[in-house]
ChimeraX commands (.cxc) that place a marker at each C-alpha (Angstrom):
marker #1 position 3.73,8.06,-19.78 radius 0.5
marker #1 position 3.91,7.18,-16.09 radius 0.5
marker #1 position 0.92,6.97,-13.76 radius 0.5
marker #1 position 0.64,7.20,-9.98 radius 0.5
marker #1 position -1.17,4.98,-7.47 radius 0.5
marker #1 position -1.59,5.60,-3.73 radius 0.5
marker #1 position -2.42,2.75,-1.34 radius 0.5
marker #1 position -2.54,2.09,2.39 radius 0.5
marker #1 position -2.71,-1.31,4.03 radius 0.5
marker #1 position -0.88,-1.31,7.32 radius 0.5
marker #1 position 2.69,-0.20,7.87 radius 0.5
marker #1 position 4.11,1.55,4.83 radius 0.5
marker #1 position 7.40,-0.37,5.17 radius 0.5
marker #1 position 5.57,-3.55,4.10 radius 0.5
marker #1 position 3.91,-1.93,1.12 radius 0.5
marker #1 position 7.09,-0.15,0.04 radius 0.5
marker #1 position 9.13,-3.35,0.04 radius 0.5
marker #1 position 6.50,-5.32,-1.87 radius 0.5
marker #1 position 5.91,-2.83,-4.67 radius 0.5
marker #1 position 9.62,-2.08,-5.24 radius 0.5
marker #1 position 10.05,-5.65,-6.52 radius 0.5
marker #1 position 7.83,-5.25,-9.58 radius 0.5
marker #1 position 8.96,-4.52,-13.11 radius 0.5
marker #1 position 7.39,-1.29,-14.29 radius 0.5
marker #1 position 7.44,0.33,-10.86 radius 0.5
marker #1 position 9.61,3.37,-11.28 radius 0.5
marker #1 position 9.42,4.88,-7.80 radius 0.5
marker #1 position 7.87,4.14,-4.41 radius 0.5
marker #1 position 7.56,6.85,-1.77 radius 0.5
marker #1 position 6.30,6.13,1.74 radius 0.5
marker #1 position 4.09,8.85,3.13 radius 0.5
marker #1 position 0.83,10.00,4.60 radius 0.5
marker #1 position -2.59,10.80,3.13 radius 0.5
marker #1 position -6.24,11.05,4.04 radius 0.5
marker #1 position -6.01,13.25,7.09 radius 0.5
marker #1 position -6.47,16.86,8.05 radius 0.5
marker #1 position -3.08,17.94,9.42 radius 0.5
marker #1 position -0.73,19.53,6.85 radius 0.5
marker #1 position 2.85,18.27,6.72 radius 0.5
marker #1 position 2.47,15.66,9.46 radius 0.5
marker #1 position 5.40,13.93,11.11 radius 0.5
marker #1 position 5.65,10.21,11.72 radius 0.5
marker #1 position 5.11,10.73,15.45 radius 0.5
marker #1 position 1.97,12.76,14.78 radius 0.5
marker #1 position 0.56,10.16,12.39 radius 0.5
marker #1 position 1.38,7.34,14.84 radius 0.5
marker #1 position -0.60,9.15,17.52 radius 0.5
marker #1 position -3.73,8.56,15.43 radius 0.5
marker #1 position -4.78,12.20,15.86 radius 0.5
marker #1 position -4.04,13.43,12.31 radius 0.5
marker #1 position -6.49,11.21,10.43 radius 0.5
marker #1 position -3.72,10.29,7.99 radius 0.5
marker #1 position -2.97,6.74,6.93 radius 0.5
marker #1 position 0.49,5.40,6.28 radius 0.5
marker #1 position 0.53,4.96,2.50 radius 0.5
marker #1 position 2.84,4.41,-0.44 radius 0.5
marker #1 position 2.73,6.43,-3.60 radius 0.5
marker #1 position 3.81,4.34,-6.58 radius 0.5
marker #1 position 4.92,5.80,-9.89 radius 0.5
marker #1 position 4.62,3.12,-12.55 radius 0.5
marker #1 position 4.70,2.48,-16.28 radius 0.5
marker #1 position 1.24,1.15,-17.22 radius 0.5
marker #1 position 2.73,-0.44,-20.35 radius 0.5
marker #1 position 4.71,-2.77,-18.09 radius 0.5
marker #1 position 2.57,-3.14,-14.95 radius 0.5
marker #1 position -1.11,-2.26,-14.87 radius 0.5
marker #1 position -3.03,-0.49,-12.14 radius 0.5
marker #1 position -5.08,-3.67,-11.74 radius 0.5
marker #1 position -1.83,-5.61,-11.19 radius 0.5
marker #1 position -0.90,-3.16,-8.44 radius 0.5
marker #1 position -4.33,-3.65,-6.86 radius 0.5
marker #1 position -3.72,-7.40,-7.00 radius 0.5
marker #1 position -0.47,-6.99,-5.09 radius 0.5
marker #1 position -2.15,-4.75,-2.51 radius 0.5
marker #1 position -4.87,-7.32,-1.87 radius 0.5
marker #1 position -2.26,-10.10,-1.70 radius 0.5
marker #1 position -0.22,-8.51,1.08 radius 0.5
marker #1 position -2.77,-7.11,3.49 radius 0.5
marker #1 position -6.08,-8.05,5.07 radius 0.5
marker #1 position -8.78,-5.69,3.77 radius 0.5
marker #1 position -11.34,-7.05,6.23 radius 0.5
marker #1 position -9.83,-5.70,9.46 radius 0.5
marker #1 position -10.89,-2.16,10.30 radius 0.5
marker #1 position -7.96,0.04,11.31 radius 0.5
marker #1 position -5.67,-2.92,11.91 radius 0.5
marker #1 position -3.03,-5.02,10.21 radius 0.5
marker #1 position -1.63,-7.69,12.47 radius 0.5
marker #1 position -0.34,-6.05,15.65 radius 0.5
marker #1 position -0.47,-2.57,14.07 radius 0.5
marker #1 position -3.66,-0.91,15.25 radius 0.5
marker #1 position -5.14,2.52,14.60 radius 0.5
marker #1 position -6.65,4.55,11.76 radius 0.5
marker #1 position -3.15,5.17,10.41 radius 0.5
marker #1 position -3.02,1.46,9.45 radius 0.5
marker #1 position -6.36,1.33,7.67 radius 0.5
marker #1 position -6.94,-0.34,4.34 radius 0.5
marker #1 position -7.35,2.49,1.85 radius 0.5
marker #1 position -7.09,3.18,-1.86 radius 0.5
marker #1 position -6.72,6.80,-2.92 radius 0.5
marker #1 position -7.58,7.01,-6.59 radius 0.5
marker #1 position -6.12,9.58,-8.98 radius 0.5
marker #1 position -8.60,9.38,-11.86 radius 0.5
marker #1 position -12.07,8.15,-12.83 radius 0.5
marker #1 position -10.38,5.22,-14.59 radius 0.5
marker #1 position -8.64,4.18,-11.37 radius 0.5
marker #1 position -11.91,4.46,-9.45 radius 0.5
marker #1 position -13.63,2.23,-12.00 radius 0.5
marker #1 position -10.82,-0.35,-11.73 radius 0.5
marker #1 position -10.99,-0.31,-7.92 radius 0.5
marker #1 position -14.76,-0.82,-7.93 radius 0.5
marker #1 position -14.43,-3.70,-10.38 radius 0.5
marker #1 position -11.62,-5.44,-8.46 radius 0.5
marker #1 position -13.35,-5.00,-5.09 radius 0.5
marker #1 position -16.62,-6.23,-6.60 radius 0.5
marker #1 position -14.87,-9.32,-7.98 radius 0.5
marker #1 position -13.23,-10.04,-4.61 radius 0.5
marker #1 position -16.55,-9.70,-2.79 radius 0.5
marker #1 position -18.46,-11.78,-5.35 radius 0.5
marker #1 position -15.81,-14.54,-5.22 radius 0.5
marker #1 position -15.88,-14.44,-1.39 radius 0.5
marker #1 position -12.09,-14.37,-1.21 radius 0.5
marker #1 position -12.43,-13.51,2.49 radius 0.5
marker #1 position -15.05,-14.71,4.94 radius 0.5
marker #1 position -15.54,-11.21,6.33 radius 0.5
marker #1 position -16.64,-8.14,4.34 radius 0.5
marker #1 position -14.05,-5.78,2.90 radius 0.5
marker #1 position -13.64,-2.51,4.82 radius 0.5
marker #1 position -11.21,-0.86,2.41 radius 0.5
marker #1 position -11.79,2.89,2.21 radius 0.5
marker #1 position -11.93,4.22,-1.36 radius 0.5
marker #1 position -11.43,7.97,-1.75 radius 0.5
marker #1 position -9.97,10.50,-4.16 radius 0.5
marker #1 position -6.45,11.59,-3.28 radius 0.5
marker #1 position -6.48,15.17,-2.06 radius 0.5
marker #1 position -2.88,15.54,-0.87 radius 0.5
marker #1 position 0.10,13.27,-0.26 radius 0.5
marker #1 position 2.92,14.04,2.15 radius 0.5
marker #1 position 6.20,12.16,1.79 radius 0.5
marker #1 position 7.40,10.56,5.02 radius 0.5
marker #1 position 10.73,11.39,6.55 radius 0.5
marker #1 position 13.77,10.15,4.64 radius 0.5
marker #1 position 14.62,7.35,7.05 radius 0.5
marker #1 position 11.30,5.65,6.18 radius 0.5
marker #1 position 12.09,5.39,2.48 radius 0.5
marker #1 position 13.15,1.91,1.29 radius 0.5
marker #1 position 13.38,0.82,4.93 radius 0.5
marker #1 position 13.32,-2.93,4.27 radius 0.5
marker #1 position 16.30,-2.85,1.93 radius 0.5
marker #1 position 18.23,-0.67,4.38 radius 0.5
marker #1 position 17.31,-2.71,7.49 radius 0.5
marker #1 position 16.46,-6.31,6.49 radius 0.5
marker #1 position 17.67,-7.74,9.81 radius 0.5
marker #1 position 15.71,-5.33,11.98 radius 0.5
marker #1 position 13.21,-7.46,13.97 radius 0.5
marker #1 position 10.05,-5.86,12.49 radius 0.5
marker #1 position 11.42,-6.26,8.97 radius 0.5
marker #1 position 12.36,-9.90,9.57 radius 0.5
marker #1 position 9.10,-10.84,11.27 radius 0.5
marker #1 position 6.50,-8.73,9.42 radius 0.5
marker #1 position 7.88,-7.27,6.19 radius 0.5
marker #1 position 9.90,-10.26,4.92 radius 0.5
marker #1 position 6.93,-12.68,4.82 radius 0.5
marker #1 position 4.93,-10.18,2.76 radius 0.5
marker #1 position 7.84,-9.68,0.37 radius 0.5
marker #1 position 8.12,-13.45,0.04 radius 0.5
marker #1 position 4.40,-13.75,-0.68 radius 0.5
marker #1 position 4.66,-11.24,-3.54 radius 0.5
marker #1 position 7.76,-12.94,-4.93 radius 0.5
marker #1 position 5.85,-16.22,-5.12 radius 0.5
marker #1 position 2.57,-14.83,-6.47 radius 0.5
marker #1 position 4.13,-12.41,-8.98 radius 0.5
marker #1 position 7.35,-14.24,-9.86 radius 0.5
marker #1 position 6.93,-13.55,-13.58 radius 0.5
marker #1 position 6.68,-9.79,-12.93 radius 0.5
marker #1 position 9.66,-9.25,-10.65 radius 0.5
marker #1 position 12.61,-7.01,-11.37 radius 0.5
marker #1 position 15.49,-9.27,-12.29 radius 0.5
marker #1 position 18.73,-8.45,-10.53 radius 0.5
marker link #1:1,2 radius 0.2
marker link #1:2,3 radius 0.2
marker link #1:3,4 radius 0.2
marker link #1:4,5 radius 0.2
marker link #1:5,6 radius 0.2
marker link #1:6,7 radius 0.2
marker link #1:7,8 radius 0.2
marker link #1:8,9 radius 0.2
marker link #1:9,10 radius 0.2
marker link #1:10,11 radius 0.2
marker link #1:11,12 radius 0.2
marker link #1:12,13 radius 0.2
marker link #1:13,14 radius 0.2
marker link #1:14,15 radius 0.2
marker link #1:15,16 radius 0.2
marker link #1:16,17 radius 0.2
marker link #1:17,18 radius 0.2
marker link #1:18,19 radius 0.2
marker link #1:19,20 radius 0.2
marker link #1:20,21 radius 0.2
marker link #1:21,22 radius 0.2
marker link #1:22,23 radius 0.2
marker link #1:23,24 radius 0.2
marker link #1:24,25 radius 0.2
marker link #1:25,26 radius 0.2
marker link #1:26,27 radius 0.2
marker link #1:27,28 radius 0.2
marker link #1:28,29 radius 0.2
marker link #1:29,30 radius 0.2
marker link #1:30,31 radius 0.2
marker link #1:31,32 radius 0.2
marker link #1:32,33 radius 0.2
marker link #1:33,34 radius 0.2
marker link #1:34,35 radius 0.2
marker link #1:35,36 radius 0.2
marker link #1:36,37 radius 0.2
marker link #1:37,38 radius 0.2
marker link #1:38,39 radius 0.2
marker link #1:39,40 radius 0.2
marker link #1:40,41 radius 0.2
marker link #1:41,42 radius 0.2
marker link #1:42,43 radius 0.2
marker link #1:43,44 radius 0.2
marker link #1:44,45 radius 0.2
marker link #1:45,46 radius 0.2
marker link #1:46,47 radius 0.2
marker link #1:47,48 radius 0.2
marker link #1:48,49 radius 0.2
marker link #1:49,50 radius 0.2
marker link #1:50,51 radius 0.2
marker link #1:51,52 radius 0.2
marker link #1:52,53 radius 0.2
marker link #1:53,54 radius 0.2
marker link #1:54,55 radius 0.2
marker link #1:55,56 radius 0.2
marker link #1:56,57 radius 0.2
marker link #1:57,58 radius 0.2
marker link #1:58,59 radius 0.2
marker link #1:59,60 radius 0.2
marker link #1:60,61 radius 0.2
marker link #1:61,62 radius 0.2
marker link #1:62,63 radius 0.2
marker link #1:63,64 radius 0.2
marker link #1:64,65 radius 0.2
marker link #1:65,66 radius 0.2
marker link #1:66,67 radius 0.2
marker link #1:67,68 radius 0.2
marker link #1:68,69 radius 0.2
marker link #1:69,70 radius 0.2
marker link #1:70,71 radius 0.2
marker link #1:71,72 radius 0.2
marker link #1:72,73 radius 0.2
marker link #1:73,74 radius 0.2
marker link #1:74,75 radius 0.2
marker link #1:75,76 radius 0.2
marker link #1:76,77 radius 0.2
marker link #1:77,78 radius 0.2
marker link #1:78,79 radius 0.2
marker link #1:79,80 radius 0.2
marker link #1:80,81 radius 0.2
marker link #1:81,82 radius 0.2
marker link #1:82,83 radius 0.2
marker link #1:83,84 radius 0.2
marker link #1:84,85 radius 0.2
marker link #1:85,86 radius 0.2
marker link #1:86,87 radius 0.2
marker link #1:87,88 radius 0.2
marker link #1:88,89 radius 0.2
marker link #1:89,90 radius 0.2
marker link #1:90,91 radius 0.2
marker link #1:91,92 radius 0.2
marker link #1:92,93 radius 0.2
marker link #1:93,94 radius 0.2
marker link #1:94,95 radius 0.2
marker link #1:95,96 radius 0.2
marker link #1:96,97 radius 0.2
marker link #1:97,98 radius 0.2
marker link #1:98,99 radius 0.2
marker link #1:99,100 radius 0.2
marker link #1:100,101 radius 0.2
marker link #1:101,102 radius 0.2
marker link #1:102,103 radius 0.2
marker link #1:103,104 radius 0.2
marker link #1:104,105 radius 0.2
marker link #1:105,106 radius 0.2
marker link #1:106,107 radius 0.2
marker link #1:107,108 radius 0.2
marker link #1:108,109 radius 0.2
marker link #1:109,110 radius 0.2
marker link #1:110,111 radius 0.2
marker link #1:111,112 radius 0.2
marker link #1:112,113 radius 0.2
marker link #1:113,114 radius 0.2
marker link #1:114,115 radius 0.2
marker link #1:115,116 radius 0.2
marker link #1:116,117 radius 0.2
marker link #1:117,118 radius 0.2
marker link #1:118,119 radius 0.2
marker link #1:119,120 radius 0.2
marker link #1:120,121 radius 0.2
marker link #1:121,122 radius 0.2
marker link #1:122,123 radius 0.2
marker link #1:123,124 radius 0.2
marker link #1:124,125 radius 0.2
marker link #1:125,126 radius 0.2
marker link #1:126,127 radius 0.2
marker link #1:127,128 radius 0.2
marker link #1:128,129 radius 0.2
marker link #1:129,130 radius 0.2
marker link #1:130,131 radius 0.2
marker link #1:131,132 radius 0.2
marker link #1:132,133 radius 0.2
marker link #1:133,134 radius 0.2
marker link #1:134,135 radius 0.2
marker link #1:135,136 radius 0.2
marker link #1:136,137 radius 0.2
marker link #1:137,138 radius 0.2
marker link #1:138,139 radius 0.2
marker link #1:139,140 radius 0.2
marker link #1:140,141 radius 0.2
marker link #1:141,142 radius 0.2
marker link #1:142,143 radius 0.2
marker link #1:143,144 radius 0.2
marker link #1:144,145 radius 0.2
marker link #1:145,146 radius 0.2
marker link #1:146,147 radius 0.2
marker link #1:147,148 radius 0.2
marker link #1:148,149 radius 0.2
marker link #1:149,150 radius 0.2
marker link #1:150,151 radius 0.2
marker link #1:151,152 radius 0.2
marker link #1:152,153 radius 0.2
marker link #1:153,154 radius 0.2
marker link #1:154,155 radius 0.2
marker link #1:155,156 radius 0.2
marker link #1:156,157 radius 0.2
marker link #1:157,158 radius 0.2
marker link #1:158,159 radius 0.2
marker link #1:159,160 radius 0.2
marker link #1:160,161 radius 0.2
marker link #1:161,162 radius 0.2
marker link #1:162,163 radius 0.2
marker link #1:163,164 radius 0.2
marker link #1:164,165 radius 0.2
marker link #1:165,166 radius 0.2
marker link #1:166,167 radius 0.2
marker link #1:167,168 radius 0.2
marker link #1:168,169 radius 0.2
marker link #1:169,170 radius 0.2
marker link #1:170,171 radius 0.2
marker link #1:171,172 radius 0.2
marker link #1:172,173 radius 0.2
marker link #1:173,174 radius 0.2
marker link #1:174,175 radius 0.2
marker link #1:175,176 radius 0.2
marker link #1:176,177 radius 0.2
marker link #1:177,178 radius 0.2
view
């Protein structure tokens, strides 16, 4: 039986591209969560006024890839110590956030974050928001699978591609084989 995970860590194009590479990931949908405005548009979320974060919702087979593995990928590809910022992307819509779907996911998040803090993986404290998912809104169609559709677009080449490469190196044994 499939499970669902919802994460934010900067631009959803980066997250989408990274998670699509993993065996056991059945579907990745870019979208918005954590805000107040119903059915937001990309322009509204980018304004910072909706309270939503850019997120990905990942449907996965836990018999192939675990929730903890997905958390590992998330913490590999973004900086959880920068409040409302990832690289040049700035604003609450780019915050580091994990929206959990069950008590088991919450327990896994607390354990992973605790391990990262105890091991002092980063010099600065983690600022990742941890909250239950209340509602998820899929982003407009042109945002879905953006990296694969536009690999030569400057943002994809400069920002997304290095994150994809990082995941390919760190999780080589768990990649979808073409």
